N, C-alpha and C positions, 0 to 999 in steps of 0.2 A: 503525617500524611502517609497513606498506603503507597507502597512502591509498586505501581502498575507497570513501570518500565524499569527493568534491572539493567545495570551496566557493569561491565568488568573488563579491565584492560589486561589482556593476555599478551604481554611482550609486544605491544604495538598494535594488536588487533583488539578493537573495542567491540565486545560482545554486547549487543543491545537486544534484550529479550522482552517482548510483550508479555505481561504477567497477570492475566486474569483467566487462568486455565478453566476455572469452573464456569466461565461465561464464554468459552471458546475464544478468549482474548478479545471480546467485543470492546469497542473503544468508547469510553465515557469522557466527560470533560476533563477530569484529572489526568487521564492517560494522554489526551491531546496535548495538554500542557507539558507533561513529562517527555513526550516524544520531541516536542519543540526544544526543551531544555537540553535533552541528551544530544541532539544533533548540533545545536549551536555550540555547546561545550566541546564536542568532539572536533568541530571544525577549527576552533581556536586553540586546541591543545596539540602541540607538536609531538607529544609522546604517543598520540593516536595517529597511526599511519594508514590504517584501513578499518572500516567498520563491517560488522557481520550482524545482520538483522534476522531474528528468528522469533518464534512464539513458544511459550511454555506449554507443556502437555502435548496432546495429540493433534492439535489444530494450530494453524498459523494465526488467522484472525477472521472472525465472522462479520467484520464491518462495524458500523455504528451501533451502539447499544440504544435501541429505540426506547427502552424503559428509563434511560438516564436523563432524558430531556426534562428541564425544570430543576435539576440538581444544581445547587450553588447559585452564585450571583453573576458569574461571568457569562458573556455572550457565547453560546456554543459555536456559532458560525465564525466568530473572531478567533476562537481557540483553534478550530480546524484550519482556518486560513493560515494562521501563524505556523502551525505544525507542518502543513503541506509545503509552505515556502522554505522552512528550515531543511526539509529533506531535499527539495528541488535544488536548493543552493549549496548543498553539501559538496565541497570541492575536493573530496578524497574518494578513493575507491570504496564502493559499497557492494558487498556480497550478501546474498539472502539465502536462507535455508528454510524451505517451506514444506509442509505436509498437511494433510487433512483439509479442512475448509479454509478457503481464501475468497472472501466475498466483499463486494463494494470497495470501501477504503482498504480492506485487507487484500484486495487484488491490485488496485490502482497504485498503491505505494510501490509495488514491485516493478512497475514500469520505469521507476527512477533508479533501480539497482543496476549495477554494471554487469553482474553475473548472478544468475538465480539457479539454484539447485533444488529440484523437487523430489519429494517422496512419491512412491507409487500410489499412495492414498489421496493425492491432491485432487480436490474438487473446487474449481474456481468458477466464479460467476460475476458478471457485470450486470447487476439486477435493475439498472436505472429505468429501462423501458417498462419493466413489470411493476415498478413503484410509481410510474408516471412522473419521474424526476429526470434531471439532466446529469451528465457525468461530472466528476470532480477530480481534484488532485492533478489538474492539467492533463488528465488521461485522454481527453479528446484529441490532444496533440501528440502526447508521448506514445500512445499505442500505435498510431499511424506511423510515427517516426521509427518505431522499433520493428514492426512487422508488415507495414504496408497498409494502404487505405482500404482495399477491399476486404482483407482479413479482419481489420479492425471494425469496419462497418458491420460485417456479419455478426461479430460477437456482441457489439453494442445493440444492434437492432433486434436481434433474436433473444437476448438475455439468456442464452442457453448455458447449461452447465458444461464446463471445460474440464475434461479429465487430464491426467498427467501426460498421456500420449498425445492428445490434441494440443496441449500447451507446448510440448516439445516440437511437434510438427509445425506449429505456427511460429516458432521462434521466441516464444515468451520465456521459456526456460532453456538453460544450456544443456542440462542432462537430467535424466530421471533415474533414481536409484531406489533400492529397498529403503523403507522408512528409517530403519535403524542405522543406515549408512549416510544419510543426507548430511547430518551435522558434521560428521567426520570429514566428508569430502569438502564441505564449505569451509570448515576451519583450516584444512590443509591448504586450500587455495588462498584464503586470506593470509595465512602465515607465509606462503610463498611470495605474495605481493608485498607483505610488510618488511621483507628483507631489504627493499630498495629505499633510496632517499625520499623522505616525505615530500620535499619540494619538487622533485622530478615527477612524482606521482600526481601531485597537484596540477602540474603543467599538462601532463597527459590527460587527466580528467577534464581540465578546462578545454583542451583541444578536442576531446571526444564529445563532451556534453555541454559545456557552459555556453557555447555559442547558440544553443537552443533556448537559453533562458528568456530572451525577449518574447519568443513565440510561446513558451510555457506560461509566462506571466499573462500574456494576452489571452491565452486559452483559459487560464484560471479566472480572469475577470469576466469573460463571456460566460463561463460555466456558472459563476456565482450569480450573475444576472438571470440566467436561464433557470437556475434553481429557485431563485426568489419568485419567479413567475409561476413555477409549477408547485412549489411547496404550499400545501393548504388548498390546492385546487380541488374541484370535485373529483377529478380522476385520481389525484393523490390520496384523498380521503377514502375513496372506494378501495384503492389498492391496499392501504394500511388496514382498513376495516376487514377486508377479505383475508389478509394475512393473520390478523388476530383471531378471526373466526375460523381459520383453517379451511377456507373455501376458495374457489376460483373467482377472481374479480369479474364483474360484469360491466365492462367499460362501454359497451354499445348502448346500454340503456340511458346513459347520461346525456 
């Protein structure tokens, strides 16, 4: 199997790298499975004290690979749900280093990170309204919890592009650095965290984040139901068709 997710334990810091750089790390079914496996193993492994999530190449993640639907026998929704839950339930510190494109699932996964460092090239988007779809990865709850209801609503409803400065101003990222320094800073922070006892860090993570889990899971359930209602709708078909034809969708004619 191709390694779409690379892992490397650097003295307690598990480096988790999305590894489809030729596709801007777009996520296919195999990558969902490997994300799930990486985070479940990391949670159970006491030699892992902290995780650092990043993407290979110039971009973090361009979201779901629309061309991958129909690959393999597994249910893509089930694969996504399992991966999303593995990240949401990860009970150790999670640092992220991002640059370039961060779209859809490549953006919403970051709302589950404890500290996010962004490169100046960051271009983030929550494209769900433009695709006539609903949010995912518990983002409808997590983004509000992280940055407040009004800021979250603005970003979801407008589907606007979010540059690094706007992400910083909104509180989505902790700092913006030159692209070449992002990984260095994220690794330094992760290593600083990893000097402390893993069980103490688990309890801090649980105190900070895990009490949100019932609400996150409720949001995920609602999002999945909403996605099922919208996926394949006339609006969604128009959005996907317009995307493929490189034109603006015409929702008003539907």
